[in-house]
N, C-alpha and C positions, 0 to 999 in steps of 0.2 A: 398372268392368262390375258390374252387378247379378248376384247369386247367391243361390240358397236351397240351405240345407243340410237335409236331411231327417233329423231327430233320431230320430223314429219313424213308422212307415207304417201300423200295425195300427188296427183298430176296437177297441171297448171291451174285447174279450177278447183281450189279446196273446200271444205265443207266445214260446218259448225265444230266438229269433232277432230278435224284433220287439217293439219298444215301441209303446206307444199313440201316435197321431199328435200330432206336435208338430214345429216347424220354426224356422229362424233366416233371416231376410232381411237380406242385406247390401249396402250401397252407400256407398262412401266411408266416412265416419266413423260412419255409421249401423249399428248392429248389433241388429235388432230380433227379439226372442224372441215367438213366436206360440204360445201355450199353454205350459203347464208341468207335467209330470208325471214319475212315476219319480224317479230321482236326477238331477237335470238338471246339477248340478255334473260330475258324472261322465261324462254323456253328452256334454256341451259339451266337455269335455277330449278326449273319444274322437273328436269331431269336428274337433279341431285349433282350437277357438274358445276364447279367454280369457273366462270368465264375467264377469270384472270389466269388460270391454268392452261388455257389453249396455248400449245406450242407451235402449231402450224395451221394454215388455213389452205385448202385446195379449193379452185373454182373450176368446175367441169366445163362450164360454157356460159356465155353472155346472153342469158334469156332471164327476163325479170322474175320468174319463179324459182331462180336459183342464185341470184346475185343481188337481189333489191334490198337485202338487209346489211350489205357490207358497210354502207356509210353509217347506219345507226351503231353497229357494233363497234365499229373502229372509235365512233366518237363517245359511247358509253364506256368503253375500256379506258379511254383517256380520262373521262370524268371520274372513274373508278380508282384512279392513280397508277394505273399500269405503267412500268417503267422498263420492262424487259423487251427483247427485240421479238417481233412477230414476223414469221416469213409466209409470203403468200404465193401460192404456185399454181400454173396453169398454162394453157397453150398461150403462144405470143399474142394472138389476136384478143383473147379474153383478158390477158393482163394489160394490153394496151387500152382497151375500152374501160376497164375498171379504173385505171388511172384517169382517164378523162372523165369519168364519173365523180371520182373523188375531187378532181380539180374544180369542178362546178361548186363545189362546197368550199373552196378555197382552203382545204385542209392543211396546207403546208404553212399557213399562217397561225394555226392554232399554237398557243404557247406551251413550251415543255411538253410537246408530243412525244410519245414512246417511238423507238425506232422500228420503221417498216421496211422491209427487204421484199421486193419483187422478183420472181424468177419465171420468166416466160420460155417455154420450150416449142420448138418446131413440130409440125404434124407429121411425126415418125413413130413408128411402132416400137414397143419395148422401150420407151423411155424410162430413165432412171431419175424420179424426181429428188428423192432423198433416201439416205441409208445412214441408219443410227444404229447403235448397240442393241437396241430394243427393237426396231421397227424397219422394214425395208419397203418403200413405195414405189411401184413403177405403174406406168400408164401407156394406153394406146388410143389413137384417135378411133372413134367409132362413127356409125353413119347417122348423122341426125341433120338438122336443117341449117345449123351453123357449125363451125369448128367445135368439136366436143370430144371430151377425154374420158375414158373408161379407165378405171384405177383396180391395182391388185395390191394388197396388204400381206406381206410375209412377216409372221409374228415370230421373232427368233428364239424366245425362251422355250416356246411349245413346239416349234416346227410346224404350227398350222397356218393356214392362209385363207383370205377371203378375197372376193373380187365384187365389184360394183360396175354394171353395164352403164350406168347413167342413161340419158335419153337417146334411144337407137332403135333403127331397124335391126333385123336379124344380120349379123355380119360375121364373117370368119375372124375378125380382130377379136370379138369378144370371146369366141370360143378358145382362141389360142391364150388370150390374158387369164381366163378362167381355168385353164387347164390343170386337173387333179387339185381343184381348190376345195378345202373343206366346207366352205359356204359360199355360194353365189347370190347375191342380190341382184336381181334383174327386172328391169322396168316391165310393165304390163298395162300400159295405157290403153291397148286395143287397137283395132284397124284403123290406121291413119299414117300418112307419110311421116317418116321419121321415127316410128314407134314399134311397139311389138305387142303381140298378143300373149295371153298367158300359155297357149299351147306351143307357140313359137319359142317362148322362154323355157318352157320344158323341153323342147328339142335341143335347145342350146345347151342347157344344163347337162343332157345326156351326153351329147357329143364332146362335151368338155370334160366328162368323168368328174363332174362335181358330186360332193358328198351330199350337199343339201341345197335346197333351192327356197329362198324367200322372194315373193313376188312384191314388188314396190312401185310406187309413181302410178297408181291407178285411180280410177274416178271414184270419189266417195260414194256414188249411187251404185257401183258395182256390186253384184251378188257374189260375196266371197265363195260360197260352196260352188258356184259355176266356175269361178277362176281356178279353184283347186282341181276341180274335175278335169278341166282343160289341160292344166299342167301336168297333172298325173297321166293324163293318156299318152304323153310323150316322153316322161321321165319316171323310172320306177324308184327313185330315191325318195326320201322325205320331201314334202313341200308344205310351207306354210305362207299365209299372208302376212306381210310386216304391217305392225300397228304403230301409231304414235306412242312414244314413250317407251317402246319396248327395249329391253336390253337383251342382246344376243350374245352369249358366251361362245367364243369360236373354239371348238374342240372336237 
């Protein structure tokens, strides 16, 4: 059964009880980390997820509140004795900059480091990132301040699906990516360039025909009752506000 664990739900300015937005998607043997911030080893352990079991990592875009934890994660996995391959996916620009960031730490000189493969993709719609017997992951560029990837997860055992907008203004790419998904996680940062309001997120969920909407990547000080009311004014389906360490079963 597919599930999503919210490691963090805040926008770029986190609060004492909220981490920046990142999450884990699980189906069968696949444990996919989406973005990486803060102290990821500690957060994964708090969520009851073994960091050594991560099979893939997807980086949506190269902003500090989405990738700043990558060097710490890779170093800590190495210190924990990881030996298995880790594949890291993202747009070409994101992967290029991540490599540059890691090179500052001279990570290729760390002895007996586990194998890492980087997979960079062009900015094209409906990209197939990877397809395993358990999970198919596709992505499309969305409308943010830098090249950014929205994601769709199709869980093969159940036939269910989920989409994650990442940071974006309202755009048709997200609607197409989330078409008829059972769960849509959509950012709700508010009124600013490259972002979306809760009402706009509700409108996108309605146009996509999503089954359920979760608002994510929102300011810690936001009034959740108001966020829900705004989203529900545009979307007739169930709406929830995503919370740190929440586990969502996609059904």
